[in-house]
SEMIPA-453668 format. One record per residue (C-alpha): residue number from 1; x, y, z. Coordinates in steps of 0.02 Angstrom, whole numbers, plus 50000, padded with zeros to 5 digits. Last residue first. Layout:
N
+-------+-------+-------+-------+
! zator !     x !     y !     z !
+-------+-------+-------+-------+
!   NUM !     X !     Y !     Z !
...
+-------+-------+-------+-------+
END
This chain:
162
+-------+-------+-------+-------+
! zator !     x !     y !     z !
+-------+-------+-------+-------+
!   162 ! 46369 ! 61214 ! 42656 !
!   161 ! 46251 ! 61065 ! 42655 !
!   160 ! 46295 ! 60943 ! 42798 !
!   159 ! 46356 ! 60766 ! 42761 !
!   158 ! 46283 ! 60641 ! 42888 !
!   157 ! 46401 ! 60563 ! 43014 !
!   156 ! 46300 ! 60575 ! 43179 !
!   155 ! 46378 ! 60731 ! 43241 !
!   154 ! 46338 ! 60816 ! 43074 !
!   153 ! 46468 ! 60838 ! 42939 !
!   152 ! 46555 ! 60980 ! 42842 !
!   151 ! 46705 ! 60896 ! 42756 !
!   150 ! 46859 ! 60985 ! 42708 !
!   149 ! 46973 ! 60833 ! 42734 !
!   148 ! 46879 ! 60672 ! 42693 !
!   147 ! 47025 ! 60593 ! 42595 !
!   146 ! 47154 ! 60668 ! 42710 !
!   145 ! 47072 ! 60580 ! 42849 !
!   144 ! 46928 ! 60602 ! 42976 !
!   143 ! 46849 ! 60442 ! 43028 !
!   142 ! 46916 ! 60449 ! 43209 !
!   141 ! 46856 ! 60629 ! 43221 !
!   140 ! 46680 ! 60579 ! 43161 !
!   139 ! 46676 ! 60438 ! 43290 !
!   138 ! 46727 ! 60561 ! 43429 !
!   137 ! 46588 ! 60680 ! 43368 !
!   136 ! 46454 ! 60547 ! 43386 !
!   135 ! 46505 ! 60500 ! 43561 !
!   134 ! 46516 ! 60684 ! 43611 !
!   133 ! 46337 ! 60721 ! 43536 !
!   132 ! 46269 ! 60571 ! 43624 !
!   131 ! 46346 ! 60620 ! 43787 !
!   130 ! 46293 ! 60807 ! 43775 !
!   129 ! 46117 ! 60742 ! 43757 !
!   128 ! 46017 ! 60762 ! 43602 !
!   127 ! 45865 ! 60855 ! 43530 !
!   126 ! 45867 ! 61019 ! 43629 !
!   125 ! 45718 ! 61065 ! 43738 !
!   124 ! 45828 ! 61082 ! 43893 !
!   123 ! 45927 ! 61226 ! 43820 !
!   122 ! 46051 ! 61230 ! 43679 !
!   121 ! 46174 ! 61358 ! 43755 !
!   120 ! 46159 ! 61295 ! 43931 !
!   119 ! 46175 ! 61118 ! 43863 !
!   118 ! 46053 ! 60992 ! 43792 !
!   117 ! 46129 ! 60983 ! 43613 !
!   116 ! 46061 ! 61037 ! 43446 !
!   115 ! 46187 ! 60938 ! 43351 !
!   114 ! 46373 ! 60945 ! 43353 !
!   113 ! 46389 ! 61018 ! 43176 !
!   112 ! 46565 ! 60976 ! 43121 !
!   111 ! 46707 ! 61049 ! 43017 !
!   110 ! 46847 ! 60931 ! 42968 !
!   109 ! 47030 ! 60969 ! 42934 !
!   108 ! 47157 ! 60835 ! 42884 !
!   107 ! 47345 ! 60868 ! 42900 !
!   106 ! 47458 ! 60782 ! 42773 !
!   105 ! 47567 ! 60934 ! 42753 !
!   104 ! 47518 ! 60957 ! 42573 !
!   103 ! 47336 ! 60956 ! 42626 !
!   102 ! 47364 ! 61099 ! 42744 !
!   101 ! 47313 ! 61238 ! 42629 !
!   100 ! 47157 ! 61157 ! 42556 !
!    99 ! 47097 ! 61096 ! 42727 !
!    98 ! 47136 ! 61267 ! 42802 !
!    97 ! 47017 ! 61343 ! 42675 !
!    96 ! 46877 ! 61229 ! 42719 !
!    95 ! 46905 ! 61252 ! 42904 !
!    94 ! 46905 ! 61441 ! 42885 !
!    93 ! 46744 ! 61445 ! 42788 !
!    92 ! 46656 ! 61339 ! 42918 !
!    91 ! 46726 ! 61453 ! 43056 !
!    90 ! 46663 ! 61609 ! 42954 !
!    89 ! 46495 ! 61523 ! 42941 !
!    88 ! 46496 ! 61499 ! 43127 !
!    87 ! 46536 ! 61678 ! 43153 !
!    86 ! 46403 ! 61738 ! 43032 !
!    85 ! 46269 ! 61628 ! 43115 !
!    84 ! 46317 ! 61689 ! 43287 !
!    83 ! 46315 ! 61871 ! 43237 !
!    82 ! 46153 ! 61865 ! 43139 !
!    81 ! 46050 ! 61764 ! 43264 !
!    80 ! 45900 ! 61817 ! 43162 !
!    79 ! 45836 ! 61755 ! 42993 !
!    78 ! 45779 ! 61588 ! 42932 !
!    77 ! 45951 ! 61552 ! 42858 !
!    76 ! 45983 ! 61361 ! 42878 !
!    75 ! 46016 ! 61315 ! 42697 !
!    74 ! 46159 ! 61442 ! 42692 !
!    73 ! 46242 ! 61334 ! 42820 !
!    72 ! 46326 ! 61414 ! 42971 !
!    71 ! 46176 ! 61383 ! 43080 !
!    70 ! 46211 ! 61200 ! 43057 !
!    69 ! 46351 ! 61235 ! 43178 !
!    68 ! 46541 ! 61250 ! 43191 !
!    67 ! 46651 ! 61135 ! 43292 !
!    66 ! 46823 ! 61131 ! 43199 !
!    65 ! 46919 ! 60969 ! 43208 !
!    64 ! 47101 ! 60973 ! 43157 !
!    63 ! 47196 ! 60814 ! 43122 !
!    62 ! 47379 ! 60773 ! 43144 !
!    61 ! 47518 ! 60741 ! 43019 !
!    60 ! 47622 ! 60706 ! 43177 !
!    59 ! 47756 ! 60839 ! 43164 !
!    58 ! 47639 ! 60952 ! 43061 !
!    57 ! 47514 ! 60957 ! 43201 !
!    56 ! 47644 ! 61005 ! 43329 !
!    55 ! 47718 ! 61143 ! 43208 !
!    54 ! 47534 ! 61204 ! 43181 !
!    53 ! 47500 ! 61224 ! 43360 !
!    52 ! 47507 ! 61416 ! 43362 !
!    51 ! 47423 ! 61440 ! 43199 !
!    50 ! 47278 ! 61316 ! 43248 !
!    49 ! 47253 ! 61414 ! 43414 !
!    48 ! 47261 ! 61579 ! 43321 !
!    47 ! 47133 ! 61516 ! 43196 !
!    46 ! 47008 ! 61458 ! 43324 !
!    45 ! 47029 ! 61608 ! 43430 !
!    44 ! 46997 ! 61724 ! 43281 !
!    43 ! 46837 ! 61626 ! 43232 !
!    42 ! 46717 ! 61588 ! 43374 !
!    41 ! 46798 ! 61681 ! 43520 !
!    40 ! 46858 ! 61842 ! 43437 !
!    39 ! 46712 ! 61840 ! 43319 !
!    38 ! 46586 ! 61835 ! 43463 !
!    37 ! 46673 ! 61974 ! 43557 !
!    36 ! 46689 ! 62086 ! 43402 !
!    35 ! 46511 ! 62062 ! 43350 !
!    34 ! 46449 ! 62100 ! 43528 !
!    33 ! 46564 ! 62251 ! 43533 !
!    32 ! 46484 ! 62322 ! 43375 !
!    31 ! 46311 ! 62319 ! 43453 !
!    30 ! 46174 ! 62204 ! 43387 !
!    29 ! 46007 ! 62242 ! 43463 !
!    28 ! 45904 ! 62333 ! 43334 !
!    27 ! 45873 ! 62175 ! 43239 !
!    26 ! 45804 ! 62095 ! 43392 !
!    25 ! 45922 ! 61988 ! 43499 !
!    24 ! 45861 ! 61820 ! 43570 !
!    23 ! 46035 ! 61739 ! 43563 !
!    22 ! 46158 ! 61875 ! 43518 !
!    21 ! 46297 ! 61817 ! 43632 !
!    20 ! 46305 ! 61643 ! 43566 !
!    19 ! 46478 ! 61592 ! 43615 !
!    18 ! 46569 ! 61443 ! 43549 !
!    17 ! 46746 ! 61380 ! 43534 !
!    16 ! 46767 ! 61195 ! 43514 !
!    15 ! 46925 ! 61186 ! 43414 !
!    14 ! 46977 ! 61001 ! 43433 !
!    13 ! 47159 ! 60972 ! 43390 !
!    12 ! 47207 ! 60790 ! 43361 !
!    11 ! 47373 ! 60708 ! 43336 !
!    10 ! 47473 ! 60844 ! 43426 !
!     9 ! 47660 ! 60798 ! 43431 !
!     8 ! 47763 ! 60868 ! 43569 !
!     7 ! 47918 ! 60984 ! 43535 !
!     6 ! 47833 ! 61135 ! 43621 !
!     5 ! 47672 ! 61080 ! 43704 !
!     4 ! 47690 ! 61201 ! 43857 !
!     3 ! 47747 ! 61339 ! 43742 !
!     2 ! 47593 ! 61315 ! 43628 !
!     1 ! 47478 ! 61321 ! 43779 !
+-------+-------+-------+-------+
END
């Protein structure tokens, strides 16, 4: 992708990686490969994508939006889902550190909870439709600036506790 975009500005990079491989696991059901696969998608892939497109983002003083989850927050730690929670907390931490490191380049970084969305991952009992989540996130991305860089917000614009 970086080769295909060489020399082109990237105004907004949305990192929407998300696998939830440990959904429903018991404490005995967390093999090492599940950890590796989840972190590869939810954290490492996000960072490597940003790294690869950094010249494009710098050229336009673009924005980076990282989709994390409320499950990343220390306020949402009822137990279980250890791998998913840890990976989304790592994505949140990654975004906050990138915001600090890229501030001098004029690149804003925001981290977002998309809501509990009616998807294959969220299930039919989830709170909001994919369309509502997408509309809310688009508004969040538009509002992202160097003044709000490092934020952790919900799809509907509320500040989320870290």
